[in-house]
N, C-alpha and C positions, 0 to 999 in steps of 0.2 A: 110889650114883650120883647126881650132881647134877641138879637140876631145870633144864631148858633153857627159858628165857624169851625169846621173840622180840619185839623192839622195832621195830615196823613204822612206817615213814614214811608216814603217811596222805596227806600232800599229794601225794607222788609218785604214789600209787595213784589218787587222785581225778583228777588231770590226765591220767594215762596212759589210764585207762579212759574218761573223759568225752570226750576228743578222738577216741579210737578208735571210739566209738559214733556219732559224727556222720556223717551221710550227705547228700550233695548230690543233688538231683533237678533235672534239666533238663526243664522243662515245654514247652520250645519257645518260639518268639517272644521270645527273649532273657529268659525268666523262669526264674530259678533260686532254689531254696529249700534251706535247711539244716535238717535235723531230727534228733532223737535220741530214742530210746526209753528213758526213765528206768528202766522195769521191767527191760528187757533189760540195761541197764548195771549195775544193782544185782546181778543174777544173775551177770554177768561178774565183778564185784568179789568176790562171795562165793566163786566158783569159784577165782579167783586167790589169794585169801587162804588158802583150804583147801589149795590146791596148795603154797603156800609153807610152811605148817605141816607138811604131809606130807614135803616135800622136805628140810626142815631138822630133822625129827623134834622139833618143838616140843612142850613140855608145857603151855605157856601163851603166850597172845598178848596184847600190849599195843600199841595203836595210838595215834598222836598226830597232832593237827592244829594248824596255826597259828591263833592267835586273831586274828580280824578285827574284834572289837568294841572293842578298845583298840589304841592305836598301838604299833608295835614299839618297844621300849625304845631301840634304836639311833638312832632318829630324834631323840632328845633331844640327842644330840651330833653326829649326822650327818644333817641334814634331807634330804639327797639319797638316803639309803639306800633302795634298791629303788624310787625315784621313777619310774624308767624303765618299771616294770611297770604303772603306773597306767593307761597308754594301751592296754595289751594286753587284748583281750577274754578273758573267762573262757568255757570251754566251756559248752554249753547246760545240761547236767545237773550242773554243778559243785555247786550248792547241794543238789541232791537226793542226790548221792553223799556229801557231807559229812554230811548229816542221817542217812543210812543208816549211816555209820560210827559216828556218835554213838549212835544208837538200838540198833543190833544188836551192834556190836563195842565199845561203851563207850569210844570214842576220848577220849583225855585232851587237855584244852585248858587252858592257863594264861594269865591276863591278861598282855598285853604281850610274850609269848614266841612264838617260832616253834616249829613241830614239832621242828626240829633241836635247839633248846635243851631242850625237854621230854625228848627221847630221850637227849641228852647227859647230863642230870642223872640220869635213871633208870639209864643204863648205868654211871655211875661212882659211884652210891650204894653204900656198902659192903654186900656181900651174901655171906653164907656159905651154902654148899650150893647155890648157883645159878650157872648159866651164862647170861649175858645177851648176846644178839647183836642188834646194830642191823642192820636190813634196809632198804636203800635203794639208790638209784643215785647219791646225792650224794657226790662226792669229798671234800667238806668234812668228812665224818665221819672222815676219816683224821687229823683233828686231835683226835680223842677216843680216849684209851687204852681198850683193851678189845677186844671181838670185833666184826667187821663182815663182813656178807655183801652183796656187790654184785649187786643184782637185774639190773643193766643190762649185765653183761659178756658176755651172749650164751651163757653156759654155766653148768652147775651146778657151778662150781668150788668150791674149799675155802673155808671160813670163814677170814678173815684175822685174825691176832692182831696188834694194834697196841700196842706197848709205850709207856710214858709218854715215853721218849726220842724215839721215832718221832713220837708225837702232837705233842710240843712243837716238833719240827723242822718238821713240816707246818704248825703254827700260825704259826711265824715266817716260813716260806716264803710263806704266804698274806698275812701282814702286809706283806711286801715287794712282792709281785706284785699285790695287790688282786684285785678280782673285778668284771669288767664286767657280769656278769649281775646281781649284787647292787648294782651302781652305787657302789662305793667304789674309789678309784683306786690305792691302794698308793703305792709310791715311784716317781715318774716316772723312766723310763729303766731300770727294773729288771724284767726278764722272768724266767721260770722258770730259764733257763740261768744267768743272772748271779746270781740269788738262790742257786741250788744251789752255785755256785762260791764265793760269799761265805761260806756256812755249812758248806761241806764239812769234815767231820771235827770239827766243833764240837758238843759235847753239853752240854745243860743251858741253860735259859732265861737263867740268870745270866751265861753266856758269850756266848750268841747276841744278847741284847738290846743290848749295847753296839755290836755290829757293825751291827745294824739301825739304831740311832740314828746311827751314822756314815754309813750310806748315805743316810739322810734329810737329814742335815746337808750332805752333799756336793751333794745335789740342791736345797739351799736351804730346807729345812723343819726346824722345830724339834722338840723332844721331844713337845710337846703334840699336834702334828699326827700324829706317829708313833704316839702312844698312841691317838688316835682311830681310826686305821686298824687297830690291833691289836684294839681293842674291837669293831670291825665284824667282824673276822675270827674272833673268839673265839666258838665254840659253847660254851654254858655247860656246866660240869661241876658235880659235887656241891658242890665248894668255892666255886662262884660263886653259891650260892643259900642264903639264910637260911630254913631250913625252918620255924622257929618263927614268924617274922614274915611268911613267905611273900613275901619280897622278894629281888630279885636283888642280887648284890654285884659291882659293876664290877671288872673285872680290873685289877690294879695290877702294874707291872713290879717285878722284884726290886730290893731296895735296893742 
């Protein structure tokens, strides 16, 4: 029987529990305060993690967090990437929960990478005798070939198997549509329906990429802009990281 390893998105867990732990008190006379119990929040986190492990019958758990000590590598070619999030406040016990994940659950952090990238690399690293399942609510993980469990679907549904063909299709879809949450625009005028129609029945990056370039050209943008959008959309896989030098390898389109 293969060993089942759960790859947990720590960012999602931290925000979910931190915001849920916040309470507003109305003291009267127009005075309101917001407070959160870090101790209670860490207990809730431990309970949720243990519940996930039990639900999915995990033999081992690996969590990952986004690195905030170094800039996201995408900002080097797309300075506006996630710039819109800078003005949003973090929940009160955000730092405390991150610290707890690191100290108790040995959360993995890699310089310049998001939690998504760390999990994408771990999921696609060659592994014999192991079953690796990414656990998150982030739809972007559908661009990663492998196993995915959606924490946010409101049910204990089945683990999804995402083939490489499906993952590459989702990657090209994301390249076309962009992501307003992550603040990269994609191809102007191309929404999910148009993108799906454009790529319908097409398999393989080598066949989809020319169609993507054609859509960008029609919108008045060249291949360099299209490549920037693709690199924003690309969650890193094993092939996108040099493990000896500990450096990422920027995605390049097929020749």
